[in-house]
N, C-alpha and C positions, 0 to 999 in steps of 0.2 A: 504493499499499500504507500501511496506518494506521502512523503512527509513535508510539514512546512517548517516546523521548528527543528534547528540543529539541536544535538547532544548537549553543546555548551551552552546554548540557549535554556534547556529546560534546567541545567544543573544552576544556573545562574539565579532563575525565579526560584526554586526552591531554597537557594543560600541567602538570598537578600529578600525575598518576600515580594517583588516585584520584578516586573522585566519589560522593556521599550522596544516594542517592535517597530522599528522605521517602516513606514511607506506601507502600512496594513493596507489602506485603502488607496485606490488611485486617484488621480488630480480630479478625474470628472465626479467620480462617486462623492469625494470631497466637497467638491463646490456645490454639488447638488443638494447635501445635507445641510451646509451653509445656508445656500439660498432659502431650502423648504426652511429652516429654522427663522430666519429673517421674515418671512411671509407669515410665519405662524405669530410672531410678533405685531407684525400689520393688522393682524385678524383679532386680536387681543382687545375685548370690548372691558375697558375699564369700568365703567358706567355700572354694569351687572356684576362686577368682583367686589367680593366680600372682604377685602383690603388683608386677606391671609400673606403674611411675610413667613418669611422660611430665616431660620437661624438655628445653629448646631450647639448654641450653649445648653448645659446642664438645665437651668431654672427658667428658661422662655421657650421651648422649641414647638414649632408647629402641632396644634394638638386638637384643631377645632374637626367639623363633620366636612369641612371643604376638603382638607388634607386626606382626612382619614377614607375618604371614599373616592380618591381617585385613581388608584389601583388599576380601574379599568376605564379611565377616562384620558383627557389631554386639558390640563389645568394649568394654571400660571400661576407663581409665587415670587412675592416682591421682596427688592432688596430691602433691608431695613431703614435706611435712610430716605426712600422715593417716595415716602408719604408723610405728609405733616400731620399735627395734631389735631388737625382739621377731616383729615382722609384726603387732602386734595394731593395731587401728583406734584412733587417738586422738580419733574424733568418730565418731557416726552415718555411716551407711554412704552416706546420700544426700548429707552435706556432705562427702564423702570423695575423689570424683570430679571430675578436672580436665577429663576430656573423653571422649565417648562415639563410637566410630566403628569403622571407614570406610566402610561400605556401608548408611546410612541411605536414602540417596537410592534402592537397588536393594531393600532388601530392607522396610522399612517403608511401609504404603500410605501416610500423610499425609506424610512426607518426599518418597515418589517423586512425589505428585502436586503438590507445590510446585517440584519439581526439574526433571522431565520430564513433565507432562503441564500445564504453565502456559504459555499464550498470551502471556502478560505480558511473561513470561520469555524467550520465543523473538523478540518483537517488540524488544525490549532488544537481545538480541544482534545480530539485524539490522542495527538503526539504530547500533551502536556500531561494526560492522565491522572488530572485532578478530581474528576468526578467520574462514577461509573454511568449515571443517565441525568445529566444534566437540565436544569429546568431554567428559562430566562422568566424572572418575577419584576422586574420594575426598568424603566429608561428614562431618561432624562436628557435634555439639552440645560446645559449650564452656560449661562452668557457672561459672568463675572463681569458685570458692568464699568466702562471707565468712572475712575476716581471715586466710585461707591461700591464697588464689587467686595463684598465682604470678606474677610480674612475669616479661613475656616481652619479651627484649632485642630491640634492632633486627635486623632480618633483612628479607630480601626471599624471596617464596614460590619464584621460579624456583629458587632454591637447592637447596629440597626437591624442588620437582617439576620437575626440569629436561627439558628438550627442545633439539634442535639445529634452528633458532635457539630461543631461548626465547620460550615463546607461552604461559606460565601466566596464569591472569586467575581472580581471586579473588572469590567473591559472599558478604557476610558481614551477615546480617542479625537484628538486634536483636530478642530475644524478651522482654526486660525493658529499664527505663529504663537507659542506662549514662552516666555521666559522670566526674566526675575522682575520687569518692572509691572508686569501686568497677570501676576499669581501663578506661574508653574509651580507643580505639585513637587513637593519634599517628601523624602520618605529617610527614616531610620532604619537602614537595612540588617536584616537579620533580628528584628524586633518579633516579628511572628514566632520564630522560636523561643522568646524567653519574656516577652510578655503576656501573660495570659489575660482572657477576657472574661473582665472583671465585673460586668455589668450589661445587662441589655435593654432596649428599649420597647416599652410596652405600650398596650392601651389599657387605662384606668378603667378597668370594668366595675367599680365600685361608684363611678360617678353615674349620675341620670342620664341614661341612654347610652353607656360604654364609653361617652365621649371623654375625651381629654388624652394626654399621654405623659410619660413619665420613666424616669431608670429604677429598673429592679437591681440589685445586687444578686451577683452569681456566688462571689467571694467576699466574706466577712472581712471589713477593715483590721489591719494588725499590722505591727511593728514590723514583722516579716516580710510582708507583702509589700510595705510602703518602702521596706530597703530594697526591696528586690526591683519594684519598678523605678527607683533612683537611680540604682545601677544600669538599668536599661537606658534611662534616658541621657545618661551622660556619655552615649554614643553621639557619632557624627552624623547630623542630617546631610542629604544631599538632595539637591534641585536637579530634575531633569527637564529641561528645556525640550521643545518639541516643536517639532515642523507639522504643517498640515497634512493630516493622514496619517500620522504617525498613533499608535495602540499603546498604551501602556495596560499590562495585566497586573491586577493587585491582589495579593492573598488577602484573604478577610480579617487576618489576625496582625497583618502589619500595620506598623503606625506610621500615618501620612498626615500632611496637611497642605496648605495654601495661605500664599499672603494675600492682603488686600491689594486691588487693583489700582496702582496709584498713577498709571498712564491716561492717555488718550484713547485709547484703542482697547475695542473688547477683547476678552479669550473665549469665545464659543469653543464649546467641546461636548461630544455625544458621550454618554455614559449608560452603559446598563450592566446588570447582576444577573450570575447563575448561582444556584444551590444546589445540591444532591437532592433526589427523589427519594422517597421511603420505598425499602424499608432501612434503607442505608443512612438516612437523616431525617429526623422528626422536626416538621415545622409545626408550631402550634398556633392555638387563638390568641395567645398573648402578644405576636407580632402584630404591629400596627398595621403592615400591608398584609390583606388578606384574598385570596383568589374566590371568585364568585364562579355561581353554575354557569354564566354565560360566558366567562373568562378565567378558566382555571389557567395556572402557570403554564408555559409553554414550553414542549419537547425541545431540546437542540438537535438532538442526533436523530437519524430517521426511527419509524416506527420499528422496535424490535431489537436494535441496534444498542448494545451494552459496551461500554469501556470495561475493560479490566485494567486494575489498579496496581501498579508495583511498587509506585513512591507516592506517599504522602507526607508533607513536611507536618 
């Protein structure tokens, strides 16, 4: 069977917890996704929007119904600085959106083609051997707006897309050039091997209607845990600049972040995630994102095909 990744690339991914794959999308597909992203921003109806913002901070994460029911829709989430105290935009609507999600891979033909009809992607999944039977469960365009594109603090993706055992894998594709001035991704190499998943992002079921979100601890706080995490964070962060079409594979346990966009240039990227299917991993009702009967999580490999796994970090 034809391979896409080299042995060296696979080893690098398992060693560092991430891998940059240059020119994963060709120029035509990259430009098409960028143009479609801009078209979606033009179609954004701000007057009908509930003013939902997106933030990754522990005490102020999006948790309203607009967010929690977005798994089978295409919805818009605003930058924190894009709306004033009266609910009015502080800039044009095209420059106010933080991200568009979370079902682009299902509902938009261009994003569907790149995510679920892409033989190059299937080859990569087979080569990486990270999942036996992966499914795609969310997708987003992240715009990282000029001057207000917010900082994303250090985190790992398995906190937000938790399975037992953890199995999240991120696919992050640059649609524009990404560098130090407009918020390129930074990683703490090897942290997926040394930093445990300490919490998970959950629906707060005890609230009326099951609305609201918060964090549930998986490991109790202790001096030993604090010392372990402190040692991990003494490592050196590595920023990865990307050209349009480059793919970054992100292990669900690796610590990564991005800085605020201080430039005059956007930083559009398309990102989606995969997890393992039962019985190999459990995805439960506590997770904020839930499949629906009309839109279950999508198989990535052809029906009946299952990966054999010989390596799992």
